[in-house]
TORMARFI-230538 format. One record per residue: x, y, z of N, C-alpha, C in turn; residue in one letter. Coordinates in pm, whole numbers, plus 32768, in hexadecimal, padded with zeros to 4 digits. Layout:
# residues N
XYZXYZXYZA ...
This chain:
# residues 344
803E7F6E7FFC8017800E7FE8806C806C7FF3M 804680EA7F9C807881737FD6801181C67FCBT 803082508012800282A1802D801D83387FC7N 8033831D7F658099835E7F23801F83B77EF8D 7FC783537EC87F1083A07E817ED483557EABH 7E6883B07ED37DD283577F197D5083A37EA4L 7D0B83447EB67CA8836A7E497C0D83447E9CF 7BDB83C87E8A7B2F83C97EDB7AE7835F7EA9K 7A9E83087F0B7A2582CB7EE279C782D87F20I 795082977F0478D982C07F32788682427F87R 785D822D7FC277FB81B67FFC776D81DC805BE 770981BA802D76A8820D8072769B828B80B9K 76BA82D3805176CD837B805A772E83A980BDG 77B7834380C677F58384812A786E836E80C2K 78DE83BF80DB796A83BB80A279C0839380E5Y 7A25833980B07ABB832280FE7B2E83258089G 7B5382CC809E7BF682D6801E7C27823B8026F 7C71823A7F877CAF81887F7C7D2C81B47F36I 7D7F81707F1D7E14816A7EFC7E02814B7E83D 7E73813A7E0C7E5881357D8B7E5080A57D6DV 7E3F80647DD67E317FB47DCE7D967FAF7E06D 7D6080107E0F7CC47FF37E2F7CD47FCC7EB6G 7D267FD37F427D1F7FBC7FA87CD8803B7FCBD 7C7D8019801F7C438079809A7CC980BA811EV 7CBE812980F97D13817681477CCF819A81B4V 7C91821581947C1F825882037B9A821B81E7I 7B6D81DE82497AE881C182457A8A8209821EE 7A17820181F179A982628195796582AA8244P 79928307825C7918834982B4790C83D582C6Q 7922841E8222790F8498824578A684DE81EDY 78658525820877FD854A81C0781985A08156Y 787B85E6815078CB863381007954860F8102Q 7994861880767A2685EE80907A6B86527FE6A 7AC7864E80067B1486A67F6C7B8B864C7F60E 7BAB865C7EDC7C3D85DD7EBA7CAB86427F2DD 7D2685D57F517D8D860B7F9D7DD386677F27F 7E1C86C57F617E7387307F207EC087527F6BH 7F7B87217F5E7FB987377FC47FBB86F18024N 7F8D868F803C7FAC863180A57F29863A80F3G 7EC286AF80E37E89869C81517DC686C480F6F 7D588686812E7CFB86B380E37C8B86E6813AA 7C278706810C7BBD876A814F7B2E8726817BR 7AE886E081EE7AA6869781FD7A3286ED8255V 79D986DE825C7950871382B4793E86868327K 796E86CD838B79238665841778FB8690844CI 7862867C846777F986B7848877D4875B845EF 77E387C0849477BF8843844E786A88978426D 78C6884D844679588879842C7980885583A2R 79C088B183667A258879830F7AB08860835BV 7AEC880B836D7B4E87D5837F7BCA87A78319V 7C3587B783437CA4877082E67CBE86F18320L 7CC4867482B87D1B861B82F27DB885D282BDI 7DF785A382F37E76856C82A87E6384CD8242D 7EDD84B7822F7EA2844C81D57E8E83B7820FM 7EAE83E382AF7E60836183077DF7835D832FL 7DBA83DB83027D2783F483417D37844683B9G 7D66845983D17D8384C984717D5A85398454R 7CF38579849B7CA885EB84907CD4867684DDP 7D1086D784B87D61874B84FA7CEC87978564L 7CFC875785AB7C7B87A086187CB487EF8691L 7D23881386887D5E883C86E47D2A88CF871BK 7D2D894B86B37CD2898D86C77C2F89A08686N 7BF289D386AB7B4D89F186AC7B438A56862CA 7B648A3385A27B788A8A85587AD98AA084F0L 7AAA8B2984CE7A5E8B1884837A5E8B0D8414G 7AD68B0F83CC7AF98AF083387B9F8AEC8356F 7BA58A6182E67C288A3582B67C398A218238V 7CC28A6C81F57CAC8A6D815E7CF389EC8145G 7D5289C080AD7D92896280A77E11897580B0Q 7E47890380B47EF0892381067F528962806EM 7F8089C780947FE88A17801980598A12805FE 80E08A01802C81428A07805A814689F58109E 81418995811C81358974819880D089C58226G 80898A1881EF802E8A69824A7F788A738204L 7F2F8A8D824B7EB08A7282357E6B8B018241A 7E298B6B821F7DBB8BAC82577D678B8482B0R 7D5A8BC083037CE28B9983777CA98C1D83C7A 7C3A8C0883DE7BE38C7784347BAA8C3384B1Q 7BB78CA384DF7B878C9485867B518CF48598L 7AE08CF685D77A6D8D5985B67A678DC68560V 7AC08E51854B7A7A8E8B84DD7B068EA184C9H 7B968E8284C87C268E9084877C4D8E258447L 7CA38E3984157CE58DC083DB7D988DBA83D4W 7DD38D4583DC7E4E8D3083FE7E658CA183B5G 7EE68C8883E97F118BF883927F288B8083E6F 7F328B2783D57F2E8A6F84347F728A1883D2V 7FDE89FA84278011897C83C87FDE88E883BED 800288A783C8800C880783AE7FB287C88421G 7FDA882184787FB787DA85127F1988368556R 7F1D88A484F67EBF88E485387EF589418590C 7F6D895A85A47FA589BE86117FA68A4185DBN 7F958AAF85ED7F758B3B85AF80218B7F85B0W 803A8B81851280A78BC384EE80DD8C3084F1I 803B8C94849E80338CFD84AE7FAC8D1584E7I 7FA38D5C85517F238D7885AE7EC88DB18544D 7E408D7E85887DB78DD385707DC08E438567A 7DE98EA284EC7DFB8F6785117DD68FA284B2Q 7DD88F5A84487DAF8F9583A87D0C8F9583AAF 7CB2900583647C4F8FE7831B7C2D8F8B82CEE 7C8B8F75825A7C838F12820A7CEF8EEF81C9D 7D1F8E6F81917DAA8E59816A7D818DFA80FFV 7DFE8E0180AE7DF68DB0802E7E6D8D148056N 7E678CD17FEB7EA78C4C80117F578C7B7FECD 7FAD8C38802980308C51802780678C397FA1F 80BE8C547F6180E88C4C7EE5817D8CAE7ED5S 81B58C667EA3825E8CA77E77828E8CD77F20G 824B8C967F7A829F8CCD7FF282388D508046G 81E08D577FF581958DE8801D80E78DC5802BM 80918E07807980108E2480807FD78E718079A 7F8B8E9980267F4B8F0A80287EDA8F0E80B8A 7EE98F8B80F17E838FB981907E6990258180A 7DF6903181B67DB190B281BF7DB190CC8258Q 7DD7915082697DC0918A82F87DD4921882F5F 7D5D9245834D7D1B92F183187CC292FC82E0G 7CAD92C782887C5092AB81F07CAF92BF8165G 7D6192A381887D7F92A8810C7DD8922B811CK 7E1191FE80A37E4D9177807A7F0F918F8059T 7F2A913B80B37FCC913880BC7FFA909380ACG 806A909080AF8095900080A580E98FDB810BF 80F98F8B813981238F5781C681958EDA81A3I 81E18ED2820882538E4881E782288DF88251N 825C8D72825082438CF1828F82288D038314R 82958D9A835482A28DB383E9821E8E2683ECA 81858E2C83A081608E9683DB815A8F0683C5G 81EF8F44837781FE8FDD834F81DD8FFF82DCE 81C1908382F181B79098825181FF90DD8218F 8253909C817382B490B681678260912780E9V 81E0912680C181C5918D807B813691C580BDI 815B924F80F080F992A4813D80769272810DK 8021927C815F7F8B92A681407F5F930E80DEP 7F84930880537F3E936980027EDD93657F94Q 7EAF92D07F517E7192AF7F087DD6926F7F3DF 7D5B929E7F077CFD924D7F167CD191D57F0AD 7D33919C7EDB7D3290F47EB57DA190CC7E7AD 7DD1903A7E837E328FF17E6A7E358F627E53G 7E7B8F557DE67E798EF17DA97EFD8E977DF5G 7F118DF47DAB7F7D8DAE7DFF80058DE27D7BR 80688DCC7DC380F18DE37D8C81128D827D1DF 81158D977CB3817B8D397C7A81DC8D667C0BN 823A8D187C0782BD8D587BC682DA8DFE7BF2N 82CB8E267C6082FE8E8A7C8282818EE77C71G 82368ECE7C3381B78F2B7C25813F8F2C7C6CL 80D68F6C7C9380538F4F7CE57FE48FB67C9FA 7F9E8FA17C7A7F028FD17C627EDF90327CBAA 7EE290D27CD37EB8913B7D2A7E5D917B7D08V 7DEB91A77D327D5691F17D237D8A92577D61R 7D6292F37D297D48934A7D3F7CD2939A7D14L 7C9E93AF7D767BF793E27D607BA293407CF5G 7B71938C7C987B5992E47C557B7E92BF7BC4D 7BEE92E17BDE7C4692C37B537CD492487B91K 7D1892157B3F7D4E91B47B887DEA91DE7B19W 7E5A91B67B5E7EE291A67AEC7F33914F7B6DG 7FDE91627B55803490EB7B8E8067916E7BEAF 80BB91267C438125914F7CAE818C90EF7CB0A 820B91107CB8826590C47CCD826A909D7D6EN 82EA90537D9A8308904F7E09832F90977E72N 835091377E4D835591877E8E82E991E27E91K 827591C57E5581FB92237E7881F4927E7DC9G 826092987D78825A92F57D31820792A17CB8K 81B093187C73815B92C67C2F819C92CE7B86L 81A1926F7B3D81CC92417ADF816592517A47V 80F0921E7A6A8090921D7A26802E929E7A6DV 800C93007A297FAE93657A597F1E930A7A83K 7EBB93167AED7E4F93227AE47E2893607A8AP 7DE092FE7A227D78933D79E07D0C92E5799AE 7D29923C79E57CB991DE79917C4891E379FFY 7C02918079C07B72916179FC7BA790C77A64D 7C04908C7A3D7C2D90207A947CCD8FE77A81F 7D348FCE7A997DA58F917A877DBE8F117AD1C 7DD28E937A827DEC8E0C7AC47E9F8E107ACFD 7EAC8D7F7B2C7F238D647B637F7B8D717AD5V 7FFA8D7C7AF680568D487A9D808B8CD17A75F 80738CB479F080AD8C2B79D7813C8C37798BQ 81B88C1979DA821C8C39799282368CE2795DG 82718D1378F482388D7A790281E28DC678B2D 817B8DA8789181028DE1788F807B8DCA78FBV 80388E3C78E07F998E0A79517F2C8E4278D4A 7ECA8E1979017E3E8E42788E7DFB8ED878D9V 7DD18F22787C7DB58F9E78BF7D2D8FB4787BV 7CDB8FF378C97C1F8FE6788B7C2290717886V 7BD1907678117B89913578077B0C90FB77ACQ 7A9C914D77DD7A3E9156779D79FA90B9776AD 7A11906677E379EC8FED77AD7A608F7C773EG 7AC98FA2771B7AFA8F8276E07BA48F87771EK 7BE78EDC76FA7C6A8EF1774B7CDE8EFA76B8W 7D468F1276FC7DD68F4E76C77E3E8F0A7705G 7ED68F1476F67F398EE5773D7FA18F5A7749L 7FB28F6477CD80468FCC77FE80A58F84782FV 81248FAF781981A28F7477FE81DC8FD378AFH 82328F6878E2828A8FB07970827C90177980K 82E4902D78F1830D90FA78CF82AB915978C5S 822990F678D381CC917578D88194917A783BG 81FC912C77D281B1914C775F813A90FF771FK 80C0915B76BD8059911C76CB808090D37634V 80809043765D80838FE275E2800D8FBF758AL 7FB78FDC75C57F088FC9758F7ED6902275D2V 7E51909975707E2A90BD75A67DC1906F75BBE 7D5A908676207CF0902F76617C8D904975B7P 7C618FD575867C188FA675227BD68F5174FFK 7BF98EBF753B7BEE8E4E75587B5B8E5E75ADY 7AF28DED75597A6E8DD475987AA08D5F761AM 7A328D9076917A4B8D4876CB79D58CB376ABF 79E38C3776C7797D8BEB7688795B8B5D770DK 78FD8B21770D78DD8ABF7792790F8A637778E 792C8A3F77C8799189A077E07A2C89C2779EG 7A508A2477967AC78A2D77557B278A8A77D2L 7BC28A5077AE7C0C8A90782C7C6E8B0077F4S 7C118B5777E77C278BEE77AC7CE78C0C77BAE 7D2C8C1977827DBC8C5C77AD7E128BE97808G 7DC28B6A78297E338B1278607E828ABA7801K 7EF38ADC78217F528A7B77C37F7589F077F7F 7F73899877B67F71892C77B9800C890D7767Y 805288D6776C80D888A0773B80FE892276DBE 8101899276F881058A1D76A880B68A5D7673G 80428A1076557FCB8A13760C7F428A167646L 7EE78AB676057E6E8AD576577E228AD075C4S 7DC08A9E75F57D1C8AA575A57D038B3C756EA 7CD38B4675087CAB8BC274DF7C088BC174A4V 7BB38C0E74867B3A8C1874457B2C8C9573E1V 7B2E8C8D73827B0F8D2173147A8F8CC072B9V 7A138D3172C779BA8D1E7280796D8C64728EN 79988C5B7309794C8BD572FB79A98B497301D 7A3E8B8872D47A778B08729C7AEF8B1472FDK 7B1A8A82730D7B958A6F738D7C1F8A5A733FY 7C878A8A736E7CF48A84736F7D698A9873E3G 7DE38ABA73B87E3C8ACF74287EAA8B317416F 7EA38B5C748A7F2D8BC274717FAD8BAD74EBI 80228BD574E7807B8BD17528808E8C2A7595D 80F98C147607810B8CA1764681598CFF7627Q 81698D0375AA81A38D93755881068DDA7530T 809F8D95752480118DC674DB801F8D807444G 808F8D4F741B80688D2C737F801B8CC47382K 7FEC8CAC72FC7FAC8C5272E17FCE8BC772A9V 7FC28B6F72FC7FDF8AD572E37FA98A807288I 7F0A8A9372937EDE8A51728E7E6B8A8A7236V 7E468A9F71DD7DB28B0971917D4E8AFC71D2K 7CF18B5171F57C6D8B2472067C238B1471AEP 7C0E8A8771917B978A0E714A7B5289C5715CV 7B80898F71FE7B1D8927721E7AA68951725EF 7A4588FA729A79E7891272C37A0988E77369E 7A5388D0738B7A8788B274257B2E889E7419Y 7B4B88AF745E7BD3888E749A7BF388847554A 7C4C882975717C6F87FB75DC7CE888367618G 7CF887EA76897DB0882676B57DE8879C76B5E 7E6F87D576987EF9878D765D7F24875276CFF 7F1286BC76F17F5A866B77467F788615770EH 801E85F676F48066857976D9807A858C764FD 807E861076408090861F759E801D86357569G 7FB58622757E7F568613750E7EDD8678755AL 7E67869775117DE886F4750D7D7F86B274E1A 7D0886AC75277C96866074CA7C8286E37484P 7C2786C8740C7BC8874273B87B6D86F27371F 7AF9873B73557AA0872B72DD7AA2874F7281K 7A6686EB71FF7A5C874A719579ED86FB7114F 799D872E70FE793E86DC70B478EF869D7117K 78DF86B6719A78A7868671D978BB85E77224G 793285DD722A79A28567725D7A0085B07282K 7A12854872E57ABA856F73687B2B8520732CF 7BA0854773107C28853A730A7CA3856A736CG 7D098533734D7D6985A973957DD285D57348Y 7DFC862B736B7E7C867A73207F0A86857363M 7F7986A373127FDC86C1737F7FEB87477391T 8055879473EA805F880E73E180AD8839736CD 80D687FE730980FC8855727D8059884A724CT 7FFB883272407F72881671FC7F6E87AE71B2A 7FAD876371BD7FBF86C971797F6886857198Q 7F17861071547E9285C4718D7F0B85527185L 7EB48538721F7F008491726A7EA484387263Q 7E2D846272747DC183D872837D4E842D7238I 7D3C840071B87CB0840B716A7C11845571BCE 7BE884A271AA7B5E84BD71C07B10846071A8P 7AD38409721C7A7B838072167A2F83757293Q 7A4183D372F87A1783A873857978841C7371F 793583FD73E578C5844173F778D084B17477D 7947847574C7796B84DA75177A0184C97523D 7A26851075967AE384F075B37AE6855E7613A 7B978530766C7BA0857576DA7C51857076AAQ 7C6585BB77207D0685DE76FD7D618563773CF 7DBA853C77187E2784CA77407E5484CD77B4F 7E47849E77ED7E9B845A78827ECF83F5788CS 7F3F83EA78CD7F9B834B78E47F9B831C785CN 7FA2835C77DA7F8E82FC777B7F2682DB771EG 7EB982FD77657E4B82DC77367DEA833E7717L 7D6A832576C17CF783A176AB7CA6834376ADG 7C258396770D7BA1833E76FF7B4E8364766EA 7B368329765E7ACC833E75BC7A3982D575CAV 79DF833D75B1796882E17595791C82C774EAR 791F825C74DD78F8822D7455788381D8746BL 781481D07417778D81B773FE7756817C74B8N 775E81E674BB771482117557776D81D275D7G 77EE818E75A2783D8122760178EB81A5761EQ 7908819976B2796281CA76D479C3816E76D9W 7A4C8186768C7AC2815A768B7B6081AB767EL 7BC4815876A47C50819276C57C8481827638Y 7CD881E775F97D4781E075757DD6820875B4V 7E3081C475657EA781EE75AE7EDE825A7531D 7F5C828875487F59830D74C87F7682EC7442V 7F66826E741F7F798223738D7EAF822A7360E 7E67822373D47DF5820C73AF7D9D81A973B3G 7E12812574057E0080A574047D85809E749CN 7D41805074807CBD803F74FF7D327FE1755CI 7D46800675FF7D927FE776417D277F9276C4V 7CD8800276E37C5B7FC9774F7BC47FB076FAV 7B847F30771B7B297F1576B27A967F7876DCA 7A667F74767F79DB7FF8769279847FDA76DAP 79487FFC771978DA7FFA778378708052776ER 77EA802877A2779B809877AD778780ED7829Y 77B98150781C77D981B3788177808211788CL 7763828C78F6771C82EC790C77B1834F78EDD 77F1832B794E786383A37941791F8376794DR 796683B6791D79D68379794A7A2683F4794BV 7ABA83D979A17AF3843A79AD7B8D841A797FE 7BD9847F79657C758465794D7CA983FD799BP 7D2383BE798D7D71835F79F17D8683F27A33F 7DAB838F7ACC7E0384177B297E5183B77B71R 7EBD83D77B607F2283657BC17EF682C37BB5N 7EDF82C07B4D7EDF82177B267E2C81E27B37G 7DE482457B657D5C821A7B517CF082607B28L 7CAE82307AED7C1B82857AC47B92828E7AF9A 7B5B83047B087ACD82DC7B4E7A6F82AF7AE3L 7A0B82527B0379BD82607A7E793F82407AB9I 78BB82737A817830826E7ADA77F0822F7A5CE 777C82037A9E773181A57A71769881A57AB3K 763481B97AA575AF81C87AEC75C481EF7B3FN 760782897B64763B82DA7BD1769B828A7C6BG 76BA81FA7C0F773A81EC7C8277B181DE7C46L 781581E57C93789582017C7978F381827C6AW 795881807C1979D581247C307A3481527C1AA 7AA281217C1A7B25813A7BFA7B9480D77BA6Y 7BC380FD7B2E7C0F80907B037C7580B17ADBM 7CDC804A7ACB7D5780877AA57D76807079FEN 7DF2807679E37E0780A0796A7E13802B790FV 7DF77FAC79687DEF7F1479127D5B7EFB7921E 7D117F6A79307C837F5379357C477F0879A7G 7C847EC879E87C417E887A757C137EF77AD1K 7B9B7EBB7B087B237F287B577B977F197BECL 7BAA7F457C477C067F4E7CD17BB37F337D24V 7B537FB67D1D7AFA7FD07D817A737FE97D42W 7A0D7FB37D8479857FD57D7D79127FFA7DB1L 78CE804D7D7C7861807D7DF27803802E7E17E 77C880057E6D77567F8D7E8D76F17F8D7DDFN 76D47F207DCD76667F1F7D6D76A97F427CD6E 771F7F567CEF776D7F7C7C3D77777F297BF9F 77277F1A7BA077267EBB7B1777917ED97AB1E 
């Protein structure tokens, strides 16, 4: 048994966790549970949301009103009306003293004090004094900040690198970040240079501006394509749908059928499926004639077809599948390692 990765299961309305072999590590006992993240999961015990570790031990030392996910070894936590941070044993590392806080990222966290937001270090000291109206997460030395109702970016000294003039600014992905203006998105470089003026429309079900293996899907006149992190169009918007790149491939839809392309827009698997998900663990879930199956990067069937209501991509060796509202987990050989009661 390994506790490196645990998977959420459900029995009779309660949630627990198994390992990759399907062995139950934490018995189903919670009415609500989230997936594990950085070694901890948030679950609901009675009327409280608490963190549990990968042995199922709850962190109950302090009566917290709220506890967030563990980021960089600390979780934001609320005590009465104030916020601070606790560690993996629920010890207060930064006392509850702030009006609001964000998660730690890049060694700093946004914190509101006296109605203004600055950034604190792991000792709880302001390294960027409270001067903004809101603040996001640091990545690559920059964090989104808001002045009034407009967003820009500040560096780790508090100096504005991108002037607050946007309706929203997302966290940096490498050297670029998504900025939003008037319902459209574009890209800025960490130097402050605008790479793409906000011009791309948002589309439901699409991760706008999220780069996977260096490419992001875009929609132009209801057609899908891809750009790179310089804003250059790599795949022209000619498809009815395009998904995320993983394992060097992305699903696309053309003339009503789904196939897979490479990151150089070369056809890898002919459009022939009724639906397709992104690749993971070397396999892609596709639907054909009402059945879901998994294919390898050459399009060969690796996991035999099944009549299922829902499938998810493989994650750390297992894929969650659903039939008639019931769950099961399947490994990359197609073996069901765990089944909810009455799953057939």
